[in-house]
mmCIF file as Biopython writes it, N, C-alpha, C and O atoms, coordinates in Angstrom:
data_model
#
loop_
_atom_site.group_PDB
_atom_site.id
_atom_site.type_symbol
_atom_site.label_atom_id
_atom_site.label_alt_id
_atom_site.label_comp_id
_atom_site.label_asym_id
_atom_site.label_entity_id
_atom_site.label_seq_id
_atom_site.pdbx_PDB_ins_code
_atom_site.Cartn_x
_atom_site.Cartn_y
_atom_site.Cartn_z
_atom_site.occupancy
_atom_site.B_iso_or_equiv
_atom_site.auth_seq_id
_atom_site.auth_asym_id
_atom_site.pdbx_PDB_model_num
ATOM 1   N N  . MET A ? 1  ? 27.931 -16.835 -86.444 1.0 0.0 1  A 1 
ATOM 2   C CA . MET A ? 1  ? 28.833 -17.911 -86.051 1.0 0.0 1  A 1 
ATOM 3   C C  . MET A ? 1  ? 30.262 -17.606 -86.522 1.0 0.0 1  A 1 
ATOM 4   O O  . MET A ? 1  ? 31.233 -17.860 -85.809 1.0 0.0 1  A 1 
ATOM 5   N N  . GLU A ? 2  ? 30.364 -17.061 -87.728 1.0 0.0 2  A 1 
ATOM 6   C CA . GLU A ? 2  ? 31.683 -16.738 -88.265 1.0 0.0 2  A 1 
ATOM 7   C C  . GLU A ? 2  ? 32.371 -15.653 -87.427 1.0 0.0 2  A 1 
ATOM 8   O O  . GLU A ? 2  ? 33.579 -15.710 -87.199 1.0 0.0 2  A 1 
ATOM 9   N N  . LYS A ? 3  ? 31.603 -14.678 -86.977 1.0 0.0 3  A 1 
ATOM 10  C CA . LYS A ? 3  ? 32.161 -13.602 -86.138 1.0 0.0 3  A 1 
ATOM 11  C C  . LYS A ? 3  ? 32.661 -14.168 -84.810 1.0 0.0 3  A 1 
ATOM 12  O O  . LYS A ? 3  ? 33.687 -13.728 -84.290 1.0 0.0 3  A 1 
ATOM 13  N N  . LEU A ? 4  ? 31.943 -15.131 -84.270 1.0 0.0 4  A 1 
ATOM 14  C CA . LEU A ? 4  ? 32.357 -15.755 -83.018 1.0 0.0 4  A 1 
ATOM 15  C C  . LEU A ? 4  ? 33.693 -16.473 -83.203 1.0 0.0 4  A 1 
ATOM 16  O O  . LEU A ? 4  ? 34.581 -16.353 -82.358 1.0 0.0 4  A 1 
ATOM 17  N N  . ARG A ? 5  ? 33.843 -17.212 -84.294 1.0 0.0 5  A 1 
ATOM 18  C CA . ARG A ? 5  ? 35.112 -17.898 -84.572 1.0 0.0 5  A 1 
ATOM 19  C C  . ARG A ? 5  ? 36.247 -16.906 -84.722 1.0 0.0 5  A 1 
ATOM 20  O O  . ARG A ? 5  ? 37.350 -17.129 -84.224 1.0 0.0 5  A 1 
ATOM 21  N N  . GLU A ? 6  ? 35.973 -15.814 -85.407 1.0 0.0 6  A 1 
ATOM 22  C CA . GLU A ? 6  ? 36.986 -14.789 -85.603 1.0 0.0 6  A 1 
ATOM 23  C C  . GLU A ? 6  ? 37.425 -14.197 -84.266 1.0 0.0 6  A 1 
ATOM 24  O O  . GLU A ? 6  ? 38.619 -14.027 -84.018 1.0 0.0 6  A 1 
ATOM 25  N N  . LYS A ? 7  ? 36.465 -13.887 -83.414 1.0 0.0 7  A 1 
ATOM 26  C CA . LYS A ? 7  ? 36.767 -13.319 -82.096 1.0 0.0 7  A 1 
ATOM 27  C C  . LYS A ? 7  ? 37.527 -14.308 -81.221 1.0 0.0 7  A 1 
ATOM 28  O O  . LYS A ? 7  ? 38.455 -13.926 -80.507 1.0 0.0 7  A 1 
ATOM 29  N N  . LEU A ? 8  ? 37.137 -15.576 -81.276 1.0 0.0 8  A 1 
ATOM 30  C CA . LEU A ? 8  ? 37.843 -16.595 -80.502 1.0 0.0 8  A 1 
ATOM 31  C C  . LEU A ? 8  ? 39.278 -16.757 -80.994 1.0 0.0 8  A 1 
ATOM 32  O O  . LEU A ? 8  ? 40.196 -16.939 -80.194 1.0 0.0 8  A 1 
ATOM 33  N N  . GLY A ? 9  ? 39.467 -16.691 -82.308 1.0 0.0 9  A 1 
ATOM 34  C CA . GLY A ? 9  ? 40.816 -16.765 -82.872 1.0 0.0 9  A 1 
ATOM 35  C C  . GLY A ? 9  ? 41.669 -15.590 -82.431 1.0 0.0 9  A 1 
ATOM 36  O O  . GLY A ? 9  ? 42.847 -15.748 -82.113 1.0 0.0 9  A 1 
ATOM 37  N N  . GLN A ? 10 ? 41.065 -14.410 -82.415 1.0 0.0 10 A 1 
ATOM 38  C CA . GLN A ? 10 ? 41.792 -13.225 -81.956 1.0 0.0 10 A 1 
ATOM 39  C C  . GLN A ? 10 ? 42.161 -13.357 -80.480 1.0 0.0 10 A 1 
ATOM 40  O O  . GLN A ? 10 ? 43.273 -13.011 -80.081 1.0 0.0 10 A 1 
ATOM 41  N N  . ALA A ? 11 ? 41.247 -13.847 -79.689 1.0 0.0 11 A 1 
ATOM 42  C CA . ALA A ? 11 ? 41.511 -14.030 -78.256 1.0 0.0 11 A 1 
ATOM 43  C C  . ALA A ? 11 ? 42.620 -15.061 -78.045 1.0 0.0 11 A 1 
ATOM 44  O O  . ALA A ? 11 ? 43.483 -14.879 -77.187 1.0 0.0 11 A 1 
ATOM 45  N N  . ARG A ? 12 ? 42.597 -16.133 -78.820 1.0 0.0 12 A 1 
ATOM 46  C CA . ARG A ? 12 ? 43.627 -17.167 -78.707 1.0 0.0 12 A 1 
ATOM 47  C C  . ARG A ? 12 ? 45.000 -16.592 -79.048 1.0 0.0 12 A 1 
ATOM 48  O O  . ARG A ? 12 ? 45.969 -16.823 -78.324 1.0 0.0 12 A 1 
ATOM 49  N N  . ARG A ? 13 ? 45.085 -15.841 -80.155 1.0 0.0 13 A 1 
ATOM 50  C CA . ARG A ? 13 ? 46.363 -15.248 -80.549 1.0 0.0 13 A 1 
ATOM 51  C C  . ARG A ? 13 ? 46.859 -14.244 -79.512 1.0 0.0 13 A 1 
ATOM 52  O O  . ARG A ? 13 ? 48.056 -14.164 -79.233 1.0 0.0 13 A 1 
ATOM 53  N N  . PHE A ? 14 ? 45.921 -13.476 -78.942 1.0 0.0 14 A 1 
ATOM 54  C CA . PHE A ? 14 ? 46.289 -12.525 -77.897 1.0 0.0 14 A 1 
ATOM 55  C C  . PHE A ? 14 ? 46.889 -13.248 -76.692 1.0 0.0 14 A 1 
ATOM 56  O O  . PHE A ? 14 ? 47.944 -12.862 -76.189 1.0 0.0 14 A 1 
ATOM 57  N N  . MET A ? 15 ? 46.213 -14.290 -76.239 1.0 0.0 15 A 1 
ATOM 58  C CA . MET A ? 15 ? 46.696 -15.034 -75.074 1.0 0.0 15 A 1 
ATOM 59  C C  . MET A ? 15 ? 48.039 -15.712 -75.356 1.0 0.0 15 A 1 
ATOM 60  O O  . MET A ? 15 ? 48.906 -15.752 -74.484 1.0 0.0 15 A 1 
ATOM 61  N N  . GLU A ? 16 ? 48.212 -16.238 -76.553 1.0 0.0 16 A 1 
ATOM 62  C CA . GLU A ? 16 ? 49.501 -16.838 -76.902 1.0 0.0 16 A 1 
ATOM 63  C C  . GLU A ? 16 ? 50.607 -15.787 -76.852 1.0 0.0 16 A 1 
ATOM 64  O O  . GLU A ? 16 ? 51.719 -16.069 -76.408 1.0 0.0 16 A 1 
ATOM 65  N N  . GLY A ? 17 ? 50.299 -14.586 -77.305 1.0 0.0 17 A 1 
ATOM 66  C CA . GLY A ? 17 ? 51.277 -13.505 -77.247 1.0 0.0 17 A 1 
ATOM 67  C C  . GLY A ? 17 ? 51.610 -13.113 -75.818 1.0 0.0 17 A 1 
ATOM 68  O O  . GLY A ? 17 ? 52.774 -12.895 -75.484 1.0 0.0 17 A 1 
ATOM 69  N N  . VAL A ? 18 ? 50.602 -13.025 -74.987 1.0 0.0 18 A 1 
ATOM 70  C CA . VAL A ? 18 ? 50.809 -12.659 -73.583 1.0 0.0 18 A 1 
ATOM 71  C C  . VAL A ? 18 ? 51.624 -13.733 -72.869 1.0 0.0 18 A 1 
ATOM 72  O O  . VAL A ? 18 ? 52.519 -13.421 -72.084 1.0 0.0 18 A 1 
ATOM 73  N N  . LEU A ? 19 ? 51.316 -14.978 -73.140 1.0 0.0 19 A 1 
ATOM 74  C CA . LEU A ? 19 ? 51.992 -16.082 -72.465 1.0 0.0 19 A 1 
ATOM 75  C C  . LEU A ? 19 ? 53.324 -16.458 -73.101 1.0 0.0 19 A 1 
ATOM 76  O O  . LEU A ? 19 ? 54.104 -17.203 -72.506 1.0 0.0 19 A 1 
ATOM 77  N N  . GLY A ? 20 ? 53.593 -15.952 -74.304 1.0 0.0 20 A 1 
ATOM 78  C CA . GLY A ? 20 ? 54.853 -16.265 -74.980 1.0 0.0 20 A 1 
ATOM 79  C C  . GLY A ? 20 ? 54.806 -17.535 -75.800 1.0 0.0 20 A 1 
ATOM 80  O O  . GLY A ? 20 ? 55.840 -18.000 -76.280 1.0 0.0 20 A 1 
ATOM 81  N N  . ALA A ? 21 ? 53.636 -18.099 -75.968 1.0 0.0 21 A 1 
ATOM 82  C CA . ALA A ? 21 ? 53.505 -19.357 -76.707 1.0 0.0 21 A 1 
ATOM 83  C C  . ALA A ? 21 ? 53.744 -19.181 -78.196 1.0 0.0 21 A 1 
ATOM 84  O O  . ALA A ? 21 ? 53.925 -20.169 -78.907 1.0 0.0 21 A 1 
ATOM 85  N N  . ASP A ? 22 ? 53.750 -17.938 -78.688 1.0 0.0 22 A 1 
ATOM 86  C CA . ASP A ? 22 ? 53.951 -17.709 -80.115 1.0 0.0 22 A 1 
ATOM 87  C C  . ASP A ? 22 ? 55.424 -17.489 -80.470 1.0 0.0 22 A 1 
ATOM 88  O O  . ASP A ? 22 ? 55.738 -17.179 -81.619 1.0 0.0 22 A 1 
ATOM 89  N N  . LYS A ? 23 ? 56.315 -17.643 -79.513 1.0 0.0 23 A 1 
ATOM 90  C CA . LYS A ? 23 ? 57.740 -17.390 -79.763 1.0 0.0 23 A 1 
ATOM 91  C C  . LYS A ? 23 ? 58.314 -18.303 -80.845 1.0 0.0 23 A 1 
ATOM 92  O O  . LYS A ? 23 ? 59.145 -17.862 -81.639 1.0 0.0 23 A 1 
ATOM 93  N N  . TYR A ? 24 ? 57.896 -19.545 -80.891 1.0 0.0 24 A 1 
ATOM 94  C CA . TYR A ? 24 ? 58.427 -20.458 -81.905 1.0 0.0 24 A 1 
ATOM 95  C C  . TYR A ? 24 ? 57.997 -20.012 -83.299 1.0 0.0 24 A 1 
ATOM 96  O O  . TYR A ? 24 ? 58.792 -20.047 -84.238 1.0 0.0 24 A 1 
ATOM 97  N N  . ARG A ? 25 ? 56.736 -19.592 -83.432 1.0 0.0 25 A 1 
ATOM 98  C CA . ARG A ? 25 ? 56.276 -19.083 -84.741 1.0 0.0 25 A 1 
ATOM 99  C C  . ARG A ? 25 ? 57.041 -17.829 -85.132 1.0 0.0 25 A 1 
ATOM 100 O O  . ARG A ? 25 ? 57.390 -17.651 -86.299 1.0 0.0 25 A 1 
ATOM 101 N N  . GLN A ? 26 ? 57.303 -16.960 -84.164 1.0 0.0 26 A 1 
ATOM 102 C CA . GLN A ? 26 ? 58.081 -15.756 -84.445 1.0 0.0 26 A 1 
ATOM 103 C C  . GLN A ? 26 ? 59.496 -16.121 -84.878 1.0 0.0 26 A 1 
ATOM 104 O O  . GLN A ? 26 ? 60.046 -15.516 -85.798 1.0 0.0 26 A 1 
ATOM 105 N N  . TYR A ? 27 ? 60.076 -17.100 -84.219 1.0 0.0 27 A 1 
ATOM 106 C CA . TYR A ? 27 ? 61.406 -17.584 -84.585 1.0 0.0 27 A 1 
ATOM 107 C C  . TYR A ? 27 ? 61.424 -18.101 -86.019 1.0 0.0 27 A 1 
ATOM 108 O O  . TYR A ? 27 ? 62.329 -17.773 -86.786 1.0 0.0 27 A 1 
ATOM 109 N N  . LEU A ? 28 ? 60.429 -18.907 -86.385 1.0 0.0 28 A 1 
ATOM 110 C CA . LEU A ? 28 ? 60.368 -19.448 -87.746 1.0 0.0 28 A 1 
ATOM 111 C C  . LEU A ? 28 ? 60.229 -18.337 -88.773 1.0 0.0 28 A 1 
ATOM 112 O O  . LEU A ? 28 ? 60.882 -18.375 -89.816 1.0 0.0 28 A 1 
ATOM 113 N N  . ALA A ? 29 ? 59.392 -17.352 -88.494 1.0 0.0 29 A 1 
ATOM 114 C CA . ALA A ? 29 ? 59.198 -16.236 -89.421 1.0 0.0 29 A 1 
ATOM 115 C C  . ALA A ? 29 ? 60.487 -15.431 -89.564 1.0 0.0 29 A 1 
ATOM 116 O O  . ALA A ? 29 ? 60.869 -15.057 -90.672 1.0 0.0 29 A 1 
ATOM 117 N N  . HIS A ? 30 ? 61.149 -15.169 -88.455 1.0 0.0 30 A 1 
ATOM 118 C CA . HIS A ? 30 ? 62.407 -14.420 -88.481 1.0 0.0 30 A 1 
ATOM 119 C C  . HIS A ? 30 ? 63.472 -15.180 -89.261 1.0 0.0 30 A 1 
ATOM 120 O O  . HIS A ? 30 ? 64.177 -14.601 -90.087 1.0 0.0 30 A 1 
ATOM 121 N N  . LEU A ? 31 ? 63.586 -16.469 -88.998 1.0 0.0 31 A 1 
ATOM 122 C CA . LEU A ? 31 ? 64.589 -17.290 -89.669 1.0 0.0 31 A 1 
ATOM 123 C C  . LEU A ? 31 ? 64.338 -17.345 -91.170 1.0 0.0 31 A 1 
ATOM 124 O O  . LEU A ? 31 ? 65.278 -17.247 -91.959 1.0 0.0 31 A 1 
ATOM 125 N N  . ALA A ? 32 ? 63.089 -17.499 -91.569 1.0 0.0 32 A 1 
ATOM 126 C CA . ALA A ? 32 ? 62.757 -17.552 -92.993 1.0 0.0 32 A 1 
ATOM 127 C C  . ALA A ? 32 ? 63.078 -16.235 -93.687 1.0 0.0 32 A 1 
ATOM 128 O O  . ALA A ? 32 ? 63.484 -16.219 -94.849 1.0 0.0 32 A 1 
ATOM 129 N N  . LYS A ? 33 ? 62.894 -15.135 -92.970 1.0 0.0 33 A 1 
ATOM 130 C CA . LYS A ? 33 ? 63.130 -13.814 -93.559 1.0 0.0 33 A 1 
ATOM 131 C C  . LYS A ? 33 ? 64.617 -13.476 -93.631 1.0 0.0 33 A 1 
ATOM 132 O O  . LYS A ? 33 ? 65.087 -12.954 -94.642 1.0 0.0 33 A 1 
ATOM 133 N N  . THR A ? 34 ? 65.355 -13.770 -92.564 1.0 0.0 34 A 1 
ATOM 134 C CA . THR A ? 34 ? 66.754 -13.355 -92.486 1.0 0.0 34 A 1 
ATOM 135 C C  . THR A ? 34 ? 67.756 -14.425 -92.923 1.0 0.0 34 A 1 
ATOM 136 O O  . THR A ? 34 ? 68.849 -14.101 -93.387 1.0 0.0 34 A 1 
ATOM 137 N N  . HIS A ? 35 ? 67.388 -15.684 -92.776 1.0 0.0 35 A 1 
ATOM 138 C CA . HIS A ? 35 ? 68.288 -16.790 -93.138 1.0 0.0 35 A 1 
ATOM 139 C C  . HIS A ? 35 ? 67.496 -17.877 -93.864 1.0 0.0 35 A 1 
ATOM 140 O O  . HIS A ? 35 ? 67.299 -18.962 -93.318 1.0 0.0 35 A 1 
ATOM 141 N N  . PRO A ? 36 ? 67.047 -17.604 -95.071 1.0 0.0 36 A 1 
ATOM 142 C CA . PRO A ? 36 ? 66.154 -18.564 -95.742 1.0 0.0 36 A 1 
ATOM 143 C C  . PRO A ? 36 ? 66.790 -19.931 -96.027 1.0 0.0 36 A 1 
ATOM 144 O O  . PRO A ? 36 ? 66.078 -20.916 -96.220 1.0 0.0 36 A 1 
ATOM 145 N N  . ASP A ? 37 ? 68.119 -19.991 -96.053 1.0 0.0 37 A 1 
ATOM 146 C CA . ASP A ? 37 ? 68.789 -21.270 -96.335 1.0 0.0 37 A 1 
ATOM 147 C C  . ASP A ? 37 ? 69.019 -22.109 -95.084 1.0 0.0 37 A 1 
ATOM 148 O O  . ASP A ? 37 ? 69.323 -23.298 -95.184 1.0 0.0 37 A 1 
ATOM 149 N N  . ALA A ? 38 ? 68.878 -21.511 -93.922 1.0 0.0 38 A 1 
ATOM 150 C CA . ALA A ? 38 ? 69.156 -22.225 -92.672 1.0 0.0 38 A 1 
ATOM 151 C C  . ALA A ? 38 ? 68.015 -23.177 -92.332 1.0 0.0 38 A 1 
ATOM 152 O O  . ALA A ? 38 ? 66.844 -22.898 -92.590 1.0 0.0 38 A 1 
ATOM 153 N N  . GLU A ? 39 ? 68.389 -24.288 -91.756 1.0 0.0 39 A 1 
ATOM 154 C CA . GLU A ? 39 ? 67.384 -25.250 -91.309 1.0 0.0 39 A 1 
ATOM 155 C C  . GLU A ? 39 ? 66.944 -24.866 -89.895 1.0 0.0 39 A 1 
ATOM 156 O O  . GLU A ? 39 ? 67.787 -24.717 -89.010 1.0 0.0 39 A 1 
ATOM 157 N N  . PRO A ? 40 ? 65.651 -24.707 -89.671 1.0 0.0 40 A 1 
ATOM 158 C CA . PRO A ? 40 ? 65.188 -24.281 -88.341 1.0 0.0 40 A 1 
ATOM 159 C C  . PRO A ? 40 ? 65.314 -25.392 -87.313 1.0 0.0 40 A 1 
ATOM 160 O O  . PRO A ? 40 ? 65.307 -26.578 -87.643 1.0 0.0 40 A 1 
ATOM 161 N N  . MET A ? 41 ? 65.429 -24.975 -86.054 1.0 0.0 41 A 1 
ATOM 162 C CA . MET A ? 41 ? 65.415 -25.932 -84.949 1.0 0.0 41 A 1 
ATOM 163 C C  . MET A ? 41 ? 64.018 -26.533 -84.855 1.0 0.0 41 A 1 
ATOM 164 O O  . MET A ? 41 ? 63.035 -25.910 -85.255 1.0 0.0 41 A 1 
ATOM 165 N N  . THR A ? 42 ? 63.943 -27.719 -84.338 1.0 0.0 42 A 1 
ATOM 166 C CA . THR A ? 42 ? 62.629 -28.284 -84.053 1.0 0.0 42 A 1 
ATOM 167 C C  . THR A ? 42 ? 62.030 -27.497 -82.898 1.0 0.0 42 A 1 
ATOM 168 O O  . THR A ? 42 ? 62.745 -26.804 -82.174 1.0 0.0 42 A 1 
ATOM 169 N N  . GLU A ? 43 ? 60.721 -27.604 -82.726 1.0 0.0 43 A 1 
ATOM 170 C CA . GLU A ? 43 ? 60.076 -26.865 -81.649 1.0 0.0 43 A 1 
ATOM 171 C C  . GLU A ? 43 ? 60.617 -27.305 -80.287 1.0 0.0 43 A 1 
ATOM 172 O O  . GLU A ? 43 ? 60.802 -26.481 -79.391 1.0 0.0 43 A 1 
ATOM 173 N N  . ARG A ? 44 ? 60.860 -28.571 -80.142 1.0 0.0 44 A 1 
ATOM 174 C CA . ARG A ? 44 ? 61.380 -29.089 -78.873 1.0 0.0 44 A 1 
ATOM 175 C C  . ARG A ? 44 ? 62.767 -28.515 -78.562 1.0 0.0 44 A 1 
ATOM 176 O O  . ARG A ? 44 ? 63.033 -28.101 -77.434 1.0 0.0 44 A 1 
ATOM 177 N N  . VAL A ? 45 ? 63.638 -28.494 -79.559 1.0 0.0 45 A 1 
ATOM 178 C CA . VAL A ? 45 ? 64.980 -27.946 -79.365 1.0 0.0 45 A 1 
ATOM 179 C C  . VAL A ? 45 ? 64.900 -26.440 -79.110 1.0 0.0 45 A 1 
ATOM 180 O O  . VAL A ? 45 ? 65.628 -25.907 -78.273 1.0 0.0 45 A 1 
ATOM 181 N N  . PHE A ? 46 ? 64.014 -25.759 -79.835 1.0 0.0 46 A 1 
ATOM 182 C CA . PHE A ? 46 ? 63.852 -24.321 -79.636 1.0 0.0 46 A 1 
ATOM 183 C C  . PHE A ? 46 ? 63.508 -24.010 -78.186 1.0 0.0 46 A 1 
ATOM 184 O O  . PHE A ? 46 ? 64.139 -23.153 -77.566 1.0 0.0 46 A 1 
ATOM 185 N N  . TRP A ? 47 ? 62.504 -24.706 -77.640 1.0 0.0 47 A 1 
ATOM 186 C CA . TRP A ? 47 ? 62.081 -24.420 -76.268 1.0 0.0 47 A 1 
ATOM 187 C C  . TRP A ? 47 ? 63.171 -24.789 -75.265 1.0 0.0 47 A 1 
ATOM 188 O O  . TRP A ? 47 ? 63.307 -24.120 -74.241 1.0 0.0 47 A 1 
ATOM 189 N N  . ARG A ? 48 ? 63.943 -25.825 -75.533 1.0 0.0 48 A 1 
ATOM 190 C CA . ARG A ? 48 ? 65.053 -26.187 -74.643 1.0 0.0 48 A 1 
ATOM 191 C C  . ARG A ? 48 ? 66.101 -25.079 -74.644 1.0 0.0 48 A 1 
ATOM 192 O O  . ARG A ? 48 ? 66.575 -24.657 -73.590 1.0 0.0 48 A 1 
ATOM 193 N N  . GLU A ? 49 ? 66.461 -24.608 -75.858 1.0 0.0 49 A 1 
ATOM 194 C CA . GLU A ? 49 ? 67.439 -23.531 -75.974 1.0 0.0 49 A 1 
ATOM 195 C C  . GLU A ? 49 ? 66.927 -22.242 -75.338 1.0 0.0 49 A 1 
ATOM 196 O O  . GLU A ? 49 ? 67.680 -21.536 -74.668 1.0 0.0 49 A 1 
ATOM 197 N N  . TYR A ? 50 ? 65.666 -21.941 -75.544 1.0 0.0 50 A 1 
ATOM 198 C CA . TYR A ? 50 ? 65.071 -20.731 -74.974 1.0 0.0 50 A 1 
ATOM 199 C C  . TYR A ? 50 ? 65.065 -20.811 -73.447 1.0 0.0 50 A 1 
ATOM 200 O O  . TYR A ? 50 ? 65.365 -19.827 -72.771 1.0 0.0 50 A 1 
ATOM 201 N N  . SER A ? 51 ? 64.732 -21.957 -72.919 1.0 0.0 51 A 1 
ATOM 202 C CA . SER A ? 51 ? 64.729 -22.143 -71.468 1.0 0.0 51 A 1 
ATOM 203 C C  . SER A ? 51 ? 66.141 -21.985 -70.906 1.0 0.0 51 A 1 
ATOM 204 O O  . SER A ? 51 ? 66.328 -21.343 -69.873 1.0 0.0 51 A 1 
ATOM 205 N N  . ASN A ? 52 ? 67.120 -22.560 -71.571 1.0 0.0 52 A 1 
ATOM 206 C CA . ASN A ? 52 ? 68.516 -22.416 -71.137 1.0 0.0 52 A 1 
ATOM 207 C C  . ASN A ? 52 ? 68.946 -20.955 -71.180 1.0 0.0 52 A 1 
ATOM 208 O O  . ASN A ? 52 ? 69.627 -20.480 -70.271 1.0 0.0 52 A 1 
ATOM 209 N N  . TRP A ? 53 ? 68.551 -20.243 -72.230 1.0 0.0 53 A 1 
ATOM 210 C CA . TRP A ? 53 ? 68.895 -18.838 -72.349 1.0 0.0 53 A 1 
ATOM 211 C C  . TRP A ? 53 ? 68.284 -18.039 -71.195 1.0 0.0 53 A 1 
ATOM 212 O O  . TRP A ? 53 ? 68.943 -17.183 -70.605 1.0 0.0 53 A 1 
ATOM 213 N N  . GLN A ? 54 ? 67.015 -18.331 -70.881 1.0 0.0 54 A 1 
ATOM 214 C CA . GLN A ? 54 ? 66.356 -17.632 -69.776 1.0 0.0 54 A 1 
ATOM 215 C C  . GLN A ? 54 ? 67.056 -17.890 -68.445 1.0 0.0 54 A 1 
ATOM 216 O O  . GLN A ? 54 ? 67.178 -16.986 -67.619 1.0 0.0 54 A 1 
ATOM 217 N N  . GLU A ? 55 ? 67.512 -19.117 -68.241 1.0 0.0 55 A 1 
ATOM 218 C CA . GLU A ? 55 ? 68.201 -19.446 -66.991 1.0 0.0 55 A 1 
ATOM 219 C C  . GLU A ? 55 ? 69.483 -18.639 -66.833 1.0 0.0 55 A 1 
ATOM 220 O O  . GLU A ? 55 ? 69.830 -18.223 -65.727 1.0 0.0 55 A 1 
ATOM 221 N N  . HIS A ? 56 ? 70.182 -18.421 -67.936 1.0 0.0 56 A 1 
ATOM 222 C CA . HIS A ? 56 ? 71.450 -17.696 -67.882 1.0 0.0 56 A 1 
ATOM 223 C C  . HIS A ? 56 ? 71.290 -16.188 -68.030 1.0 0.0 56 A 1 
ATOM 224 O O  . HIS A ? 56 ? 72.238 -15.445 -67.774 1.0 0.0 56 A 1 
ATOM 225 N N  . ASN A ? 57 ? 70.127 -15.724 -68.431 1.0 0.0 57 A 1 
ATOM 226 C CA . ASN A ? 57 ? 69.855 -14.297 -68.629 1.0 0.0 57 A 1 
ATOM 227 C C  . ASN A ? 57 ? 68.519 -13.904 -68.024 1.0 0.0 57 A 1 
ATOM 228 O O  . ASN A ? 57 ? 67.601 -13.543 -68.761 1.0 0.0 57 A 1 
ATOM 229 N N  . PRO A ? 58 ? 68.382 -13.964 -66.707 1.0 0.0 58 A 1 
ATOM 230 C CA . PRO A ? 58 ? 67.091 -13.621 -66.094 1.0 0.0 58 A 1 
ATOM 231 C C  . PRO A ? 58 ? 66.804 -12.120 -66.274 1.0 0.0 58 A 1 
ATOM 232 O O  . PRO A ? 58 ? 67.582 -11.266 -65.851 1.0 0.0 58 A 1 
ATOM 233 N N  . GLN A ? 59 ? 65.682 -11.835 -66.904 1.0 0.0 59 A 1 
ATOM 234 C CA . GLN A ? 59 ? 65.323 -10.443 -67.180 1.0 0.0 59 A 1 
ATOM 235 C C  . GLN A ? 59 ? 63.849 -10.247 -66.875 1.0 0.0 59 A 1 
ATOM 236 O O  . GLN A ? 59 ? 62.993 -10.751 -67.603 1.0 0.0 59 A 1 
ATOM 237 N N  . GLY A ? 60 ? 63.551 -9.536  -65.833 1.0 0.0 60 A 1 
ATOM 238 C CA . GLY A ? 60 ? 62.185 -9.190  -65.523 1.0 0.0 60 A 1 
ATOM 239 C C  . GLY A ? 60 ? 61.294 -10.333 -65.109 1.0 0.0 60 A 1 
ATOM 240 O O  . GLY A ? 60 ? 60.074 -10.243 -65.241 1.0 0.0 60 A 1 
ATOM 241 N N  . ARG A ? 61 ? 61.874 -11.403 -64.611 1.0 0.0 61 A 1 
ATOM 242 C CA . ARG A ? 61 ? 61.055 -12.501 -64.121 1.0 0.0 61 A 1 
ATOM 243 C C  . ARG A ? 61 ? 60.930 -12.411 -62.621 1.0 0.0 61 A 1 
ATOM 244 O O  . ARG A ? 61 ? 61.822 -11.894 -61.947 1.0 0.0 61 A 1 
ATOM 245 N N  . CYS A ? 62 ? 59.851 -12.900 -62.103 1.0 0.0 62 A 1 
ATOM 246 C CA . CYS A ? 62 ? 59.655 -12.829 -60.652 1.0 0.0 62 A 1 
ATOM 247 C C  . CYS A ? 62 ? 60.470 -13.877 -59.916 1.0 0.0 62 A 1 
ATOM 248 O O  . CYS A ? 62 ? 60.834 -13.668 -58.759 1.0 0.0 62 A 1 
ATOM 249 N N  . CYS A ? 63 ? 60.768 -15.009 -60.564 1.0 0.0 63 A 1 
ATOM 250 C CA . CYS A ? 63 ? 61.431 -16.106 -59.857 1.0 0.0 63 A 1 
ATOM 251 C C  . CYS A ? 63 ? 62.695 -16.552 -60.571 1.0 0.0 63 A 1 
ATOM 252 O O  . CYS A ? 63 ? 63.375 -17.467 -60.109 1.0 0.0 63 A 1 
#
């Protein structure tokens, strides 16, 4: 049972990476490492800013 949970967790993390759902966690880790005194954006603000950035910098998207 424990191996199944481990495999499911690995699959979940893989899919989040493929879909880009882990970007906020990556942002938090980067911010903590490079700017430990800075206050991070909320997840909602992060995704809004990221979406705006994508709109102004289309790179490798189909649409």
